[in-house]
N, C-alpha and C positions, 0 to 999 in steps of 0.2 A: 382585777382579774374579770370583773362583769363586762367592761368595755372590751378587753382581749378578746374574750369569747364571742361577745358580739361581733368585732370585726371579722374573725375567723370564721363565725358560721356566714357571714355576708361573703367574704370571699370563696367559701365552698358551695354558696349558691350560684354565685357568680361563674365560679367553673363548670358546675354541673350543668346549669344553661348552656354554656357554650360547646360544651362537649357534646351535647343533644345536637346541637345544629350543626357541629361537625360531623355526627353521625347520618344525621339526614344530608349532609352533603355528599355522602357517600363513602365516608370513608369506615370501612369495616370494624366492628368490634370483636374480633377474634385473635386469635395469637399472630404476633406479627414477627414475621425476620428481620435481622438488624439492618436490611436495607431500606424496608417500610419504615423504621424508626428513625432512619437519617432525614428520610423525608421530610417528617413530622420536624425534625431537629432545624431542618432547613426553613421550613414556614414559621416556626417560633423565632428566627434570627432573622427574618425579611420584614420585622417591624410593623408587624399587625395592631390593632387596637389591643388597650390594656386587656378587655375582658376576654376577646379572645386569645391573646398571651396566654393568661392564666390558664384558658380551656387547655390549649394546647401543650403546657407545661405539664400539665396533670395528668394528661393522655401519654405524654412521652413517658413519665416517670412510671404510670400504670403498666404499660406497653413491655417497658424494661424488665418490670418484675416478671414477666410471662416467658422472655427467654431464657433458654437453659446455657448451659457452662459455654457450649459453642456461640452460641448468639452473643453473648455479653464480651466474648472475646473478639468476635467480629467487629460489634458495637467499639467499642474501646479503641480495637487497631484503627477503624476509620477514623476517630476523633482526633487519635495520637499521629495519624498518618496526613491527612485532610485538613485539619482543624487549626492549622499553627497560624501566624501572623499571615496579612495579606501583602505578600512579596512585592507588590509593584508599589503599595502604598509604603512600605517599609525603605524600599531603595530611595524613592524620591525624599522622604525624610533623611534619609542618609545624606543625600547630594545636598538638600539646601542646609544642612548641618553643617559640613565640610566647605561649601562655599561661604556661608557668612553663620557663625556659630552665634546664637543668641537664646535668651532664656526661651522665648517662644519655639523657636525651633528644636530646643532640647525638650519641651513638652511635648511637640508633634511627633519627635523620634519616639518617645517614650510610650505613647498610646499607639502609633503605629507598628511598634514591636508587640503588643499584647496579642497575643494567639486568638482567634475567634471560639476556641472551646470555652474562654473563660468567659466571656459574656455571655454564651450559651447556658455554663451552668448557674451563671448569675440569674438569667431567667427561669431556668427549671427552680431555683431557689422560691420564686415568686408565687409557686403553687403551694396550695393549702397543706399543709406538711411536707413542704419539699425539703427542708433543712433536713428533718430525720431519716428521710430516704437518700439524699445526697450522701449522708453519713453512712447508712448504710449499701449504697453505691460504691463508695471508697473502702468498706471492708470486702466487696468482692472483688476490686480491682486489687489490693493488696494480696489476695488469695491466688493472683494469675501473675503477680510481677515478678517472683522469683523466676518463673519459667518463661517469662517474654519481656527481656529488659528493654525492649522497643516500647513499651506503655511506660517508661519511666517520666519521659515528658509530660505526658497527662497526668502522671501523678504528683509530679512538683506542681502543677497548674490548680489540681484540686486541693493540693495541701495549703497552696498561697493564697486560695479564697477562706477555706476552713479557718485556717489560721487568725483570719481577720473577723471572721463571724462568731469566733469562739474564745477572743482575748479576753484578757482579764477585767475588762470595763464591763463586760456582759454578764461575768457569772457571779452567781449567788450564793452566799455560804449559808447553809441550814443544818441544824444540828437534827441526828436522828435519834428518836427515842421512842419509847413502846405506844405512845400518842400518834405517831406518824402514820400515814395511810398505810394501808395493808398492801398495795400495790407496790409503793417504793420498799415497804419492806422485805416482800418478795424477791425484789432485785439484789438487796444487799445478800442476801441468803445465795442467789444464785450466781454474783459474780465475784463472791469473796473467791479471791484469787492465791492466797498466801495460807491460812489456815481456817480449813473446809468448816463452815456452820453447818453442824448435822441437821438440826431441827430446829423448830420455833422455840423451844426453851433454850437451846444453846444461843442464839440471838438475843433471846431475852437476858441471858445472863453477860452477854456484851454491851448491851446498850441501856439497860434499866437501873442498875445498882448504883448508889452514891458515887462510888469510885471509878465508874466507867463513863466514858463519851463516845460519840460517832459523829463524825461530819461530812457534809459533802458539797460539792458544788453541783450549783444546776444552772441551766441555760433558758432564757423564755421561751426559745423556740422548742425546748424539749421539757417540758414543765414538770414532769413525772416520770422524768428518768435521769438518774446521778450519774453525772459525769466520770467522778472519780470520788472516792470516800476514803477515809482514815479512821481506823480504831485506835483508841487510846484508852489505857490503864494509868490510874494514879495511884503511887506506890508512896512505901516509905524509903525504899534505898532503891539503886537500878537492878534490875533483875538480870539474871544470868541462864534463866532456861524460861521457854514459852509455857512448858504443862502447867506449872503453878498459877500462872495468870489464867488460864483458862479452865482450872479445877471448878467441877460443880460444887465441893464442899467448902473452898477457899474463905478466909476469914475477909470481910470487908474493912476496907480502909478507911475512916473517918477523913473527911475532906481537910479537916484543919492539921490533921498528921502527915498529910501528903507533902511529899518533895519534889521527887520528879513525875514530871508527866513522861509518859512512856507513848511512843507511837509504835505498835507491833504490827500494823496490817496497813499499807495502801493498795489500793486496788482500783482499775480502771475497769469501766461496764462498757465504753465504746470501741470495739474493735477499729472502726472507720475513723477513727480520731487518734490511731497511732501515730507517734512520732511528733504529736502538738503535747507540749508539756504545760500540765497543770500542776502537777505535784508540789513543786516549791513555792509554787503562790498558795496552794491549799495548807502546806505547814506553817508558813509562815504565818497567814490568816490565824489559823487554828490556836499557834502561840499566843498570838494576841488576845484572842478571844479569853483563852483560860488565864493569862496574866492579869486580865480583868476582873474575872469570877474569883480567881485563887490567887493572890498576890503572894502566899506564903511559897509558893513554887519557888524551887530553887535551881531544878535542872531540866532540860527538855532533850530528851535522847531517844532510841530506837533501841528495839529489839529486832533483827533484822538476819533474815535469811541469807545465804552465799549460795545460789545456786550454780553458780561457775565452777565450784572447786572441786568435784569431784571428776566432772569431764574434764577440768585440767589435768588433773593426777593422772587419767586413763589415757589422754589423747598427746599431751604436749610434748616436743622432745627433749624440753630444757628444764624439765623437773629436777632438782638437785638431790637427788636419792642414790645410793649404792645398791648393789644388787641385792644385798639381803634385806634391805629398806623396804625394797620393790617386793620383795618376797613377804613381808611381813605386811603391807599394805593389801595383800590379797585376801587377808583375813577379813577386811570389809565385805567382802561379798557371802560371809558365813551370815545366816540370822540370828540375832540375838549374841553378836560377838562383844557388845557393850556390858552385857552382865557376867563376864568373866572378868574379874578386877587384874589379874596379872594380865592379861592380854591387852585391855583398855588400857592400862599404865602405859606399856610398852609403844601403843600406838599413839597415845598421847606425846609420848616424848619425839615421836616423827613428826605426826599431824599439825601441832601448834606451830613449830618453825616453820613448816611448809606454808600453812596459813598466813604467816606474817610476808614470808618470802612471796605469796599470792598477790598478796594487796600491796606491797610496797616496791617490788621488782619486775615478777611479770608482768607482760604486756602481749597485746594482739601485734600482729605484723604491719599493723598501722600505727603502732604505739598507744592504743589507748588500754586503760585497764580494762581486764577481761570481762569481771564481774558487773552485770548491768546496775544490780541494787548499790554497788560501790561508787558506780561512774553517778548514779543520781544523788546521793547522798552528800559526795564528796564535792560534785559539783554544784551543790545547793551551798557550800559552805561550812558542813560538817567536819567535824574529825574523827578518825578512827579511834574509838575509845579502848574496847575491848574483845578479845577473841574469847567468846564461851564458849568452853568443851563441854561436848554434849547437850546443847541448849536445845535441841530439836530432836528428840528419840521419835517422833514421828515416821513412817515408813517413807514419804518424801524428802523428810529432812534427813534420814541417813543415807537414800539413795543421791541427792543432791551434793549434800556437803559433808557426809560421815557424819551428821548431828550437829557440826559447828554452827554456829551463831555469832553475831557480833554487834556489838553496841555503837553507834555514832552519836557522838554529843554534840547538840547545837547550843554554842556558847555564844549568847547574843551578840556581845562584844568584838566577837573574833569571825563572824559568818564571812563577812565583806571581805577579811584579808584572807581567809583559809580559801575563799572561792577565786579570789585573784591568782592566788598561788597555783590551783589546780587548771584554771582556765587559761593562765598565762604559760605556766612552766610543765604541768603536768605533775605537779606536787604533791603526795598525799601528805597531810597534815597527821600524823597519828601520835600516841602518848608514848610516854616513855616505857610504860608496860608492853606494849606491842614492840616497841624497836629492840628492847632487849631479848626480846622473842627471838628477833632476827639475828641479833648479835649471838645468841645461843646457838644459832644454826651455822654460825658463821664458825664457832670454835669446835663445834659437831664435826663439822666437814673436814677442818684443819686435822683434826685428831685423827680422823677415818683416812686422810690420806699418808699421815705419819706412820701409823700403825702397821 
């Protein structure tokens, strides 16, 4: 750690001296527009010395931060439009390959096809703090991407490099507990995306008791910034609701009596790393850690939200419901509907089979599972184990899933087989209990047609 700090300070010193020389040479230190920023990028690509290159990279990143949204869009559009491959060099490499294909020509073709913006991004990464700022830059790019599809090629290049820099070999797993530095704990509170952490006392209940664990992945370039973290509860049985896990007055479970380890929240902290998956690695490594610490654990399960369920009910054209059932579902808009036992029973008879249909049959126009959480866990080799009625009665849970949660089971001997089934055939591996709900739906719809 001390040698890393020394090296970082050394780079920062070199960078600052180089920037001072740049400014003495006439480069202004005021807010710059995108065209002046591009001139600096050209200077960075020109191959100047290492010290001045680091200084220019730092200057580019600093001036980028001063741009408003219009300036950033202009900057990104220039990179997308003018910083692709060197076309003349690429044409020559193609002709050489066609004339006499060889390993050497293939290598030339590979390097000739690389966009200039990739080398620019690599050089920007040399600046002190460059990796963190490039992640933030990519977050800005994502914010513009939906409205400006011409930036897609630029985004692919940024993702290509970030995927290399943030591959599993560079990630470090650390346990988060009450002794973890406060600046990291503050980020756990801020970035919890599934079940809000209300205050420091709430955080302590999640990471400090004997039956709770929290783990996060870190990267050497972002030492005090967790990339993704998972919260784990050690329980005696597989839970069907989130409230008992988070209750202030719950009874602690001694570790020797714990049988399932329950992953009840996984949150990403870096928007700029969206689309670069760490979650599967995190779960697998946490499973290994827990098995070493607690060999009596029998199951590894999730208690997961279903964020796409209610939007699907409201918007999809292929939801298998009758007009009467559609009218019944309108009661979901009533506050406290779940407190009416008779109404809740009627809704359950409709919603549980629909939830089974949602996971086992419903698909997007591209043939993908609708639910992002389901895609994640099933793609990692989990089995859809159970649909939990009224598992989450928080406002968010009621709004997104009508209170429904699900358990995904990670059976270690089946993970690879389940992953292959999903990856190759799109097959959802589900328990008999979930499948029976779907069969019940089929009988219900048949009775409805015959009546």
